[in-house]
C-alpha positions, 0 to 999 in steps of 0.5 A: 360716752353718749350721755356727754356726746350728747350733752356737748355735741352737735346734732346730726339730723342725717344720721340721726346721732350727736357728735364731737368734731375732731379738731374739738377732740383735738383741743380737749386732749392738747390743752390739759398737757399744755397746762401741766407744762404751764404749770411746772414752769410757773411753779418755781417763779410763784414758789420763789416768790411766795414761797412753797407753802403759799404756793401749795395754797395757790394751787388749791385755790386755782384747783377749785376755780377749775372745778368750779367751772367744770362742775357748773359748764353749759359747754364743750368749750367751758370743760375745755378751758377748765380742763386747762385751768385744772392742769396748771396747778396740776404741773405746779403740784408736780414740780412743788409736792416733792421738793416740799417734802423732801425739805419737811420729812427727816433724812430717814424718809426723803426717799420714801416720801418723794417716791410716794409721791410719783 
Protein backbone atom coordinates (compact mmCIF):
# COMPACT_ATOMS: atom_id res chain seq x y z
CA UNK A 1 0.00 0.00 0.00
CA UNK A 2 1.48 3.33 -0.98
CA UNK A 3 0.52 5.16 2.22
CA UNK A 4 2.08 2.44 4.41
CA UNK A 5 5.24 2.35 2.29
CA UNK A 6 5.53 6.12 2.39
CA UNK A 7 5.15 6.22 6.17
CA UNK A 8 7.42 3.31 7.09
CA UNK A 9 9.67 2.90 4.04
CA UNK A 10 12.95 4.51 3.04
CA UNK A 11 13.01 7.24 0.44
CA UNK A 12 15.08 6.67 -2.68
CA UNK A 13 15.94 10.03 -4.25
CA UNK A 14 17.11 8.49 -7.52
CA UNK A 15 13.72 6.91 -8.25
CA UNK A 16 11.65 9.38 -6.19
CA UNK A 17 9.87 6.48 -4.44
CA UNK A 18 9.55 4.95 -1.01
CA UNK A 19 10.24 1.26 -0.45
CA UNK A 20 10.66 -1.35 2.27
CA UNK A 21 13.60 -3.69 1.77
CA UNK A 22 13.04 -7.39 1.10
CA UNK A 23 14.65 -8.54 4.38
CA UNK A 24 12.35 -6.25 6.38
CA UNK A 25 9.33 -7.47 4.43
CA UNK A 26 10.38 -11.06 5.16
CA UNK A 27 10.71 -10.28 8.85
CA UNK A 28 7.24 -8.76 8.80
CA UNK A 29 5.86 -11.96 7.28
CA UNK A 30 7.86 -14.58 9.17
CA UNK A 31 7.73 -13.32 12.76
CA UNK A 32 3.93 -13.51 13.13
CA UNK A 33 4.06 -17.15 12.00
CA UNK A 34 6.74 -17.86 14.57
CA UNK A 35 4.59 -16.15 17.20
CA UNK A 36 1.67 -18.45 16.39
CA UNK A 37 3.85 -21.50 16.98
CA UNK A 38 5.29 -20.07 20.21
CA UNK A 39 1.81 -19.19 21.47
CA UNK A 40 0.47 -22.66 20.71
CA UNK A 41 3.37 -24.24 22.57
CA UNK A 42 3.13 -21.85 25.54
CA UNK A 43 -0.60 -22.35 25.88
CA UNK A 44 -0.38 -25.71 27.57
CA UNK A 45 2.12 -24.57 30.22
CA UNK A 46 0.18 -21.39 30.96
CA UNK A 47 -3.25 -23.04 31.09
CA UNK A 48 -1.94 -25.81 33.36
CA UNK A 49 -0.55 -23.21 35.74
CA UNK A 50 -3.38 -20.64 35.86
CA UNK A 51 -6.28 -22.57 34.31
CA UNK A 52 -8.03 -22.13 31.00
CA UNK A 53 -10.07 -19.16 32.14
CA UNK A 54 -6.98 -17.40 33.47
CA UNK A 55 -5.15 -18.17 30.23
CA UNK A 56 -7.98 -16.57 28.23
CA UNK A 57 -7.73 -13.45 30.38
CA UNK A 58 -3.95 -13.44 29.85
CA UNK A 59 -4.40 -13.70 26.08
CA UNK A 60 -6.82 -10.76 26.16
CA UNK A 61 -4.28 -8.65 28.03
CA UNK A 62 -1.54 -9.66 25.58
CA UNK A 63 -3.81 -8.69 22.67
CA UNK A 64 -4.44 -5.26 24.19
CA UNK A 65 -0.74 -4.58 24.76
CA UNK A 66 0.19 -5.63 21.22
CA UNK A 67 -2.60 -3.55 19.68
CA UNK A 68 -1.59 -0.47 21.66
CA UNK A 69 2.01 -0.88 20.44
CA UNK A 70 0.84 -1.33 16.86
CA UNK A 71 -1.54 1.62 16.84
CA UNK A 72 1.05 3.96 18.35
CA UNK A 73 3.94 2.74 16.19
CA UNK A 74 6.28 5.21 14.55
CA UNK A 75 8.60 2.77 12.82
CA UNK A 76 8.46 -0.40 10.81
CA UNK A 77 10.30 -2.23 13.60
CA UNK A 78 7.48 -1.43 16.03
CA UNK A 79 4.95 -2.77 13.52
CA UNK A 80 6.89 -6.03 13.17
CA UNK A 81 7.34 -6.45 16.94
CA UNK A 82 3.68 -5.73 17.63
CA UNK A 83 2.59 -8.22 14.96
CA UNK A 84 4.84 -10.81 16.60
CA UNK A 85 3.42 -10.01 20.04
CA UNK A 86 -0.12 -10.10 18.67
CA UNK A 87 0.37 -13.53 17.10
CA UNK A 88 1.43 -15.17 20.39
CA UNK A 89 -2.06 -14.86 21.93
CA UNK A 90 -3.53 -15.90 18.57
CA UNK A 91 -1.61 -19.16 18.78
CA UNK A 92 -2.68 -19.56 22.39
CA UNK A 93 -6.31 -18.97 21.47
CA UNK A 94 -6.16 -21.49 18.64
CA UNK A 95 -5.09 -24.16 21.13
CA UNK A 96 -7.07 -23.02 24.13
CA UNK A 97 -10.54 -22.08 22.94
CA UNK A 98 -11.63 -25.35 21.28
CA UNK A 99 -10.68 -27.30 24.43
CA UNK A 100 -12.50 -24.81 26.65
CA UNK A 101 -15.58 -24.85 24.41
CA UNK A 102 -15.76 -28.62 24.43
CA UNK A 103 -15.46 -28.75 28.23
CA UNK A 104 -18.11 -26.13 28.92
CA UNK A 105 -20.71 -27.03 26.32
CA UNK A 106 -23.43 -29.66 26.66
CA UNK A 107 -22.60 -33.02 25.10
CA UNK A 108 -25.04 -32.44 22.25
CA UNK A 109 -23.19 -29.27 21.15
CA UNK A 110 -19.51 -30.32 21.41
CA UNK A 111 -18.91 -30.95 17.73
CA UNK A 112 -20.87 -27.94 16.54
CA UNK A 113 -19.09 -25.46 18.82
CA UNK A 114 -15.59 -26.74 18.12
CA UNK A 115 -16.39 -26.83 14.40
CA UNK A 116 -17.58 -23.21 14.52
CA UNK A 117 -14.19 -22.11 15.90
CA UNK A 118 -12.15 -23.86 13.24
